[in-house]
C-alpha positions in Angstrom: 0.0 0.0 0.0 2.9 2.3 0.7 4.1 1.8 -2.8 0.7 2.8 -4.2 0.8 6.0 -2.1 4.3 6.7 -3.3 3.1 6.7 -6.8 0.7 9.6 -6.0 3.3 11.8 -4.3 7.0 12.1 -5.2 8.1 12.8 -1.6 6.1 10.1 0.0 9.2 7.9 0.5 10.8 10.4 2.8 10.2 10.2 6.5 8.8 13.0 8.6 12.1 14.3 10.0 13.8 14.5 6.6 10.8 16.4 5.2 10.9 18.8 8.1 14.6 19.4 7.5 13.9 19.8 3.8 11.2 22.3 4.5 13.3 24.4 6.8 16.3 24.3 4.4 14.2 26.1 1.8 13.8 29.2 3.9 11.6 30.5 6.7 8.6 32.2 5.2 7.3 33.2 8.6 10.5 35.2 9.3 9.6 37.4 6.4 6.7 38.8 8.4 9.1 39.8 11.3 11.5 41.2 8.8 8.7 43.2 7.2 7.6 44.4 10.6 11.2 45.6 11.4 11.5 47.2 8.0 8.2 49.1 8.2 9.1 50.0 11.8 12.4 51.6 10.6 10.5 53.4 7.9 8.1 54.9 10.4 10.9 55.7 12.8 12.6 57.7 10.1 9.3 59.2 9.0 8.7 60.3 12.6 12.1 61.9 12.8 11.5 63.9 9.6 8.1 65.0 10.8 9.5 66.0 14.2 12.3 68.0 12.4 9.7 69.6 10.2 7.6 70.6 13.2 10.7 72.1 14.9 11.6 73.9 11.8 8.1 75.4 11.5 8.2 76.5 15.2 11.6 78.1 14.7 10.1 80.1 11.7 7.2 81.2 13.9 9.6 82.2 16.7 11.5 84.3 14.2 8.3 86.1 13.3 8.0 84.0 10.2 4.7 82.9 8.6 3.5 79.3 8.5 -0.2 78.8 7.8 -2.1 77.3 10.7 -3.5 74.6 8.5 -0.1 73.3 7.6 1.1 73.4 11.3 -2.0 71.4 12.4 -1.4 69.0 9.5 2.2 68.3 10.5 1.0 67.7 14.1 -1.6 65.3 12.7 1.1 63.5 10.8 3.0 62.9 14.1 -0.1 61.6 15.9 -0.9 59.4 12.9 2.6 57.9 12.7 2.5 57.1 16.5 -0.9 55.4 16.1 0.1 53.4 13.1 3.4 52.4 14.6 1.7 51.2 17.8 -0.8 49.4 15.6 1.6 47.4 13.4 3.8 46.5 16.4 0.8 44.6 17.6 0.1 43.1 14.2 0.2 39.4 13.9 -0.4 36.7 11.4 -3.9 35.2 12.1 -5.4 31.9 11.1 -8.9 30.8 12.0 -10.0 27.1 12.0 -13.6 26.3 11.2 -15.4 23.0 10.7 -18.2 20.8 12.0 -18.3 19.4 15.5 -15.6 16.7 16.2 -13.9 17.1 12.8 -10.6 17.5 14.7 -10.0 21.3 14.6 -8.3 21.3 18.0 -6.3 18.3 17.1 -4.9 19.9 14.0 -3.9 23.0 16.0 -2.2 20.9 18.6 -0.3 19.0 15.9 0.8 22.3 14.4 1.9 23.5 17.9 3.7 20.2 18.7 1.9 20.2 22.0 -1.5 19.3 23.4 -2.6 22.9 24.2 -6.3 22.9 23.4 -9.0 20.5 24.7 -9.7 17.7 22.2 -11.9 14.7 22.3 -15.2 13.2 21.1 -18.3 15.4 20.9 -18.4 19.1 21.0 -15.0 19.8 22.3 -14.8 23.6 21.9 -17.7 25.7 23.2 -16.2 29.2 22.4 -13.5 30.8 20.4 -10.0 30.0 21.7 -7.1 32.2 20.5 -3.6 30.8 21.0 -0.8 33.3 20.9 2.7 33.7 22.2 3.1 34.6 25.9 5.0 37.9 26.6 6.8 36.3 29.5 7.0 32.6 28.5 4.2 31.7 31.0 1.2 29.6 30.4 -2.1 31.3 31.3 -5.6 32.1 30.0 -7.3 35.5 29.8 -11.0 36.2 29.3 -11.7 38.8 26.7 -13.3 41.1 29.3 -10.7 40.6 32.0 -7.0 41.1 32.7 -6.9 38.5 35.4 -4.6 35.6 34.6 -6.0 32.1 35.0 -4.0 28.9 35.0 -4.0 27.1 31.7 -5.4 24.0 33.5 -8.7 26.0 33.7 -8.9 25.8 30.0 -10.3 22.3 30.3 -13.2 23.7 32.2 -13.6 27.0 30.3 -13.2 25.9 26.8 -14.1 22.2 26.8 -17.8 21.7 26.2 -17.8 18.3 27.8 -16.3 19.5 31.1 -18.5 18.7 34.1 -17.8 22.2 35.4 -19.0 23.9 32.2 -22.6 23.0 32.3 -23.6 26.5 33.4 -22.2 28.0 30.2 -24.6 29.3 27.5 -25.5 27.2 24.4 -22.6 25.7 22.4 -21.4 28.0 19.6 -21.3 31.3 21.6 -18.9 33.9 20.2 -17.1 34.6 23.4 -13.3 34.5 23.3 -10.6 33.1 25.5 -7.0 34.1 25.0 -4.6 31.2 25.5 -1.0 32.3 26.1 1.6 29.7 25.5 5.4 30.0 25.7 6.9 31.1 22.3 9.9 28.9 22.8 7.6 25.9 22.5 6.4 26.6 19.0 8.0 28.0 15.8 4.6 29.5 14.9 4.2 31.4 18.1 7.8 32.6 17.8 7.0 34.3 14.5 3.8 36.1 15.7 1.3 33.6 14.4 -2.1 33.7 16.2 -4.3 30.6 15.9 -8.0 30.7 16.6 -10.1 27.6 17.2 -13.9 27.9 16.8 -17.0 26.0 17.8 -18.7 23.8 15.3 -20.3 25.7 12.4 -23.2 23.2 12.5 -24.3 24.1 16.0 -24.9 27.9 15.6 -26.3 30.1 12.8 -24.5 33.2 14.2 -22.1 33.3 11.2 -22.2 37.1 10.8 -21.4 37.9 14.4 -18.6 35.3 14.3 -17.1 36.8 11.2 -17.4 40.4 12.3 -15.9 39.7 15.7 -13.2 37.2 15.0 -12.5 36.9 11.2 -12.2 40.4 9.7 -8.5 40.6 10.4 -7.7 36.9 9.6 -5.1 36.2 7.0 -5.9 32.5 6.4 -9.0 30.3 7.0 -8.7 26.5 7.5 -11.7 24.3 6.9 -11.3 21.0 8.7 -13.5 18.3 7.2 -14.1 14.7 8.1 -12.8 12.3 5.5 -15.6 9.9 6.3 -18.3 12.4 5.2 -18.8 14.9 2.5 -18.8 18.7 2.6 -21.9 19.9 4.4 -24.2 22.8 3.6 -23.4 24.4 7.0 -19.7 24.5 6.1 -20.4 25.9 2.6 -22.8 28.5 4.0 -20.3 29.8 6.5 -17.5 30.3 3.9 -20.0 31.9 1.5 -20.6 34.5 4.2 -16.8 34.9 4.7 -16.3 35.3 1.0 -19.1 38.0 0.8 -17.5 40.0 3.6 -13.8 39.6 2.7 -12.3 39.9 -0.8 -10.8 36.6 -1.9 -10.1 35.0 1.5 -7.2 32.5 1.7 -8.8 29.1 2.4 -7.2 25.7 3.1 -9.3 22.5 3.2 -7.9 19.7 5.4 -9.6 16.4 4.9 -8.9 15.0 8.4 -9.1 11.4 9.6 -7.8 10.2 6.3 -6.3 7.3 8.3 -9.7 5.7 8.1 -9.1 5.1 4.4 -6.5 2.4 5.4 -9.4 0.0 5.8 -10.6 0.6 2.3 -7.5 0.3 0.1 -9.5 -0.6 -3.0 -11.7 2.5 -2.9 -9.2 4.9 -1.4 -8.1 6.5 -4.6 -11.7 6.9 -5.9 -12.8 8.4 -2.6 -9.8 10.8 -2.7 -10.7 11.9 -6.2 -14.3 12.5 -5.3 -13.2 14.7 -2.4 -10.7 16.6 -4.5 -13.4 17.2 -7.2 -15.9 18.6 -4.7 -13.4 20.7 -2.8 -11.9 22.1 -6.0 -15.3 23.0 -7.3 -16.2 24.6 -4.0 -13.0 26.8 -4.0 -12.7 27.6 -7.7 -16.3 27.7 -9.0 -18.4 28.6 -5.9 -16.2 30.8 -3.8 -13.9 31.8 -6.6 -11.0 32.3 -4.2 -8.3 30.6 -6.2 -7.5 29.0 -9.6 -7.4 25.3 -10.6 -3.6 25.3 -10.2 -3.7 27.0 -6.8 -6.4 24.6 -5.6 -4.0 21.7 -5.7 -2.0 23.4 -2.9 -5.0 24.3 -0.9 -6.5 20.7 -0.3 -4.8 18.1 1.8 -5.6 14.7 3.2 -4.2 14.3 6.7 -4.5 12.6 10.1 -4.1 15.1 12.9 -4.1 12.4 15.5 -1.2 10.6 13.8 0.8 13.8 13.4 0.2 14.9 16.9 1.3 11.5 18.4 4.4 11.5 16.2 5.4 14.9 17.4 4.6 14.2 21.0 6.7 11.0 20.8 9.6 13.0 19.3 9.5 15.3 22.3 9.3 12.3 24.7 5.9 13.1 26.0 4.5 9.7 24.9 6.2 6.4 24.2 3.9 5.0 21.5 2.5 6.9 18.6 -0.8 6.0 16.8 0.0 5.1 13.2 -1.7 2.9 10.6 -1.0 1.9 7.1 0.0 4.9 4.9 0.9 7.2 7.7 4.0 8.4 5.8 1.8 9.9 3.0 -0.5 11.5 5.5 2.4 13.0 7.4 3.9 14.3 4.2 0.5 15.9 3.3 0.5 17.5 6.7 4.0 18.9 6.3 3.1 20.1 2.8 0.1 21.9 4.3 2.3 23.6 6.9 4.7 24.7 4.2 1.9 26.1 2.0 0.2 27.6 5.0 3.4 29.4 6.2 4.1 30.8 2.7 0.5 31.9 2.2 -0.1 33.4 5.6 3.2 35.3 5.5 2.5 36.7 2.1 -1.1 37.5 2.9 -0.2 39.2 6.3 2.5 41.3 4.7 0.1 42.3 1.9 -2.9 43.0 4.0 -1.3 44.5 7.0 2.0 46.1 6.1 1.1 47.0 2.5 -1.5 49.3 3.9 1.0 50.8 6.3 3.5 51.3 3.5 0.9 52.9 1.4 0.0 55.2 4.3 3.7 56.0 4.7 3.9 57.0 1.0 0.7 59.1 1.5 2.3 60.9 4.5 5.4 61.6 2.5 3.4 63.0 -0.4 1.3 65.1 2.0 4.4 66.3 3.7 5.8 67.3 0.3 2.6 69.1 -0.5 2.7 70.7 2.9 6.2 72.0 2.3 5.2 73.2 -1.2 2.3 75.2 0.4 4.6 76.7 3.0 7.3 77.4 0.5 4.8 79.1 -1.9 3.3 81.0 1.0 6.8 82.1 2.1 7.8 83.1 -1.4 4.6 85.1 -1.7 5.2 86.6 1.7 8.8 87.4 0.6 7.6 89.2 -2.5 5.0 91.1 -0.5 7.6 92.1 2.1 10.1 93.2 -0.7 7.4 95.3 -2.4 6.3 96.7 1.0 9.9 97.4 1.9 10.6 99.2 -1.4 7.4 101.3 -1.0 8.2 102.2 2.6 11.8 102.9 1.7 10.7 105.4 -0.9 8.2 106.9 1.5 10.9 107.1 4.2 13.4 108.8 1.9 10.8 111.3 0.9 9.9 111.8 4.5 13.6 112.2 5.4 14.1 114.8 2.7 10.9 116.7 3.8 12.0 116.4 7.4 15.4 117.9 6.6 13.7 120.8 4.8 11.3 121.2 7.7 14.2 121.0 10.2 16.1 123.8 8.3 13.0 126.0 8.2 12.3 125.2 11.9 15.8 126.2 12.9 15.5 129.5 11.1 12.1 130.3 12.6 13.3 129.2 16.0 16.3 131.5 15.8 14.0 134.4 14.7 11.7 133.7 17.6 14.7 133.4 20.0 15.9 136.8 18.8 12.5 138.2 19.2 12.2 136.8 22.7 15.7 138.1 23.6 14.8 141.6 22.4 11.4 141.5 24.0 12.7 140.3 27.4 15.6 142.7 27.3 13.3 145.7 26.5 10.8 144.7 29.1 13.5 144.1 31.7 14.9 147.5 31.0 11.5 149.0 31.6 11.1 147.1 34.8 14.5 148.4 36.0 13.2 151.9 35.3 10.4 151.2 37.6 12.6 149.6 40.3 12.3 152.7 42.5 8.5 152.5 42.5 8.7 148.7 43.1 10.9 149.3 46.2 8.6 152.0 47.4 5.8 149.4 47.4 7.8 147.3 49.9 6.3 148.2 53.3 8.2 146.1 55.8 9.4 148.0 58.9 13.1 148.9 58.9 15.0 148.3 62.2 18.5 149.6 62.6 20.1 146.4 63.9 22.5 144.1 62.2 20.3 141.0 62.3 17.2 142.9 61.4 19.0 144.6 58.5 20.0 141.2 57.0 16.3 139.9 57.3 15.1 143.2 55.8 17.5 142.8 52.8 16.4 139.2 52.2 12.7 140.1 52.3 13.3 143.0 50.0 15.1 140.8 47.5 12.3 138.2 47.5 9.7 141.0 47.0 11.6 142.6 44.1 12.1 139.1 42.5 8.4 138.3 42.7 7.2 141.6 41.3 9.7 141.8 38.5 9.2 138.1 37.5 5.4 138.5 37.4 5.6 141.7 35.4 8.0 140.2 32.9 5.9 137.0 32.4 2.8 139.1 31.8 4.6 141.4 29.3 6.1 138.4 27.4 2.8 136.5 27.3 0.9 139.4 25.8 3.6 140.2 23.3 4.9 136.8 22.2 2.2 134.2 22.8 0.5 134.7 19.5 3.8 134.5 17.7 4.6 131.2 19.5 1.2 129.7 18.7 1.6 130.6 15.0 5.0 128.8 15.0 3.6 125.7 16.7 0.7 125.5 14.2 3.1 125.9 11.3 5.3 123.1 12.7 2.2 120.9 13.2 1.1 121.4 9.6 4.5 120.6 8.2 5.0 117.4 10.3 1.4 116.3 9.5 2.3 116.6 5.8 5.5 114.7 6.2 4.1 111.7 8.1 2.2 108.9 6.4 -1.5 108.2 7.0 -1.3 105.7 9.9 0.8 108.1 12.0 -1.1 111.4 11.4 -3.9 110.2 13.8 -1.3 109.5 16.5 0.2 113.0 15.9 -3.2 114.6 16.1 -3.8 112.7 19.4 -0.5 113.9 20.9 -1.1 117.4 19.6 -4.6 117.6 21.1 -3.5 116.5 24.6 -0.2 118.5 24.8 0.3 120.8 27.8 -0.2 124.5 27.0 2.9 126.7 26.6 3.7 129.0 29.5 6.5 131.6 29.9 8.7 130.9 32.9 11.2 133.7 33.7 13.6 133.4 36.6 15.3 136.6 37.8 16.6 135.3 41.1 17.1 138.6 42.8 18.4 137.1 46.1 21.3 135.5 44.2 22.1 138.8 42.4 22.2 140.7 45.7 24.4 138.3 47.6 27.5 140.6 47.2 25.6 143.8 48.0 27.2 145.9 50.8 25.1 148.8 52.2 26.9 152.1 52.7 25.1 154.4 55.1 28.0 156.9 55.6 27.8 160.4 54.2 30.5 161.3 51.7 31.3 163.8 49.0 30.4 162.1 45.7 33.3 163.6 43.8 35.9 163.4 46.6 39.2 161.6 46.2 38.0 158.6 48.2 34.8 158.2 46.1 36.8 158.4 42.8 39.3 155.9 44.0 36.4 153.6 45.1 34.9 153.7 41.7 38.2 153.0 40.1 38.7 150.0 42.4 35.2 148.6 41.8 35.8 148.8 38.0 39.1 147.1 38.4 37.5 144.2 40.5 34.5 143.9 38.2 32.1 144.5 41.1 29.3 146.9 41.8 30.5 150.0 43.7 28.3 149.0 46.6 30.3 145.8 46.9 33.6 147.6 47.7 34.0 148.4 51.4 35.6 151.6 52.9 38.6 150.1 54.7 40.1 148.3 51.7 39.7 151.5 49.8 41.7 153.5 52.4 44.4 150.8 52.3 44.7 151.2 48.6 44.7 155.0 48.7 47.5 155.0 51.4 49.6 152.7 49.3 49.3 154.9 46.3 50.3 158.0 48.2 53.3 156.3 49.7 54.4 155.4 46.3 54.1 159.0 45.2 56.2 160.1 48.3 58.9 157.7 47.2 59.2 159.4 43.9 59.3 162.8 45.7 56.4 164.6 44.1 53.8 164.9 46.9 55.8 164.8 50.1 54.0 167.5 51.8 50.6 166.3 50.9 51.6 162.9 52.2 52.6 164.2 55.6 49.3 166.1 55.9 47.2 163.1 54.9 49.1 160.8 57.1 48.3 162.9 60.1 44.7 163.1 59.0 44.3 159.4 58.5 46.2 158.6 61.7 43.9 160.9 63.6 41.0 158.9 62.3 
C-alpha cells in the first residue's frame, strides 16, 4: 500500500524528520513577516524623525516672526499623531489563522499538531464551546485570559472554560457562543508562536447560525482560514454557507481545506483513490467555482488529506511526551501531506499578512510623505509670496521714508530759522521789558512796606525780604509782558510746525500725531530773575561822603578794576589802597607835603 501511495506523491518515500529538515532548508517564510515588521518600523521611525524635524523647523520660523499657515502646522501635528498610532498598531500586528469546521472534525487536534503540544482541549463530541485564541506569551508563561478581564487564569482551567464536555462547564450558555478566551503559550515551545502567528479555534459551524457575528468579531483581520473536514463524510451545507458568508465580507479570502481522519481510508484500500478523487473534485469545485478564491492550479496546494491524530502523536513522541504513537498503514503519506500543508500555510499566511497589514501601512507612509511634500510646497509658496510682498512693501516704505527724510530735513532747516528768529524776538522783548522794569525799580521798592529796624540781624532779614519781594514783582511783570507780546507768535509757529509734520508723516501716523497734539500741555512763559542771588554781594553804605571826593573816585576805580558793583567795595580796603598809592608818590618825591598832611589826618581817624 505504501508503494501505491508513493506513486501519487513524489516525496512520500521520505520520513517526517527528513521532510521537516527539507522544508526548513528552503527558507523560513514566517520570518519574512518579522523582517517586514522591522523594515516598516524603521520606515516609520525615520518618518517620525522627519516629521519632528519639520515641526521644529516650523516652530523656529514662527519664533523668528515668520509665517507658517495654521492649517499646515496642524497637518504636521496630525502626521506625528498618525505615525505614532500606526506604529503602535503594526507593532501589535500578527499573522492570524482561523480554523472552522463541523463538530468533532478535529480542529483542535490539527492546531495541537501544528503547535507540537496538546494545548487545546480535544476529544469526542463538541470539544470547543467558544473561540480560543492561541498566541505567544509575553513572559513565556502559560495562562488564560478572558476577553473582558485582565486576570490571569491557570492554563489548566482551559479544560473547564473551553471544553464543552467539562463537568464544570454545564452552566455556560449554548454551544457555539462567540465569546473569546486568550490562551497564552510560551513562544519557545512553537515556531509558529515565535513568529507572531495567532491561531483561533472555533466552535462547530453546524451548531450555531451566528455566522455574521462570528465573522465580524473574529474573522475580519484573519489572513488565512482553514476548513477542517471529516474524510468519512462529504462537505456539508453548513460549512459551505459559512464560507460563502466569509467570501461575501472579505475579498478573496485565503482558504485551506484539510480532509482530516484520512487514516480511516486504510481499511478501504480498493476504494481509497476513488474516494480521494471524489473529495478533490468537490473541494476544488467549491473553492474555484463557488467561492472563486483561487485558480485550478492553486487549488492543488489548498487541499490536503491528513490525520491530525497521527501527526500529533508522532510529534509528542519525538518530544518524549508519549512512548507509542498512533500510526496505521499509509501514515508516511498523510504525514507528508500535513507537512506540505504547513509549508503552503506558512508561505501563504506570511504573504497575505505582509500584503494585507504592512502594505496598507507602507501605502499610508507614502501618502504621508506625499502630503508632507505638498505641505512643504504650500509653506514654500506662502513664504515666497510673503517674501515678494515684504520686498514690495519694503521698497514702497523705503521710498516713503526717503521722501519723509528729505521733507524732514527741509522742515528742520526752516524750523531752525524760525526758532532762531523767535529766539531773537524773545531776547529783544525780554531785554526791553527788563529795562523798563528796571526803570520802575524805585517804585517797586517803594511798594515794599516792611518795617526797617537799625540792627545788624534785622537789616539782614530786611534785605532778604526786599530781594524776594523785588524778584516776585519783576518776574510776574516780565511774564505778563512776554505772554501778551509773544504768545500769538509762538502759537503761530507751533501750528506751522504741526502742519509741516502732518504733511511729512504717512497716513497711519497722522492720527497719532493729532492725538498727541490735542493733549499736549499749553505753553507758558517761565522767567527766573533770582534777585536774592544777584544781591548776595551787596554791601550797604550808610555813611555820608562827597560824591566827587578823592575817596569816592578811587572807590569807583577799584570797583571797576575788580568787576564788582561800587556798593560791593568796602571803605577800609579802599583806604588801604589809597594810602599805598600816596606812599608810592612820596617815594618818587612829588607829593611829600601832601603825604605828611594826609598821614596825620588818617592817623587821627
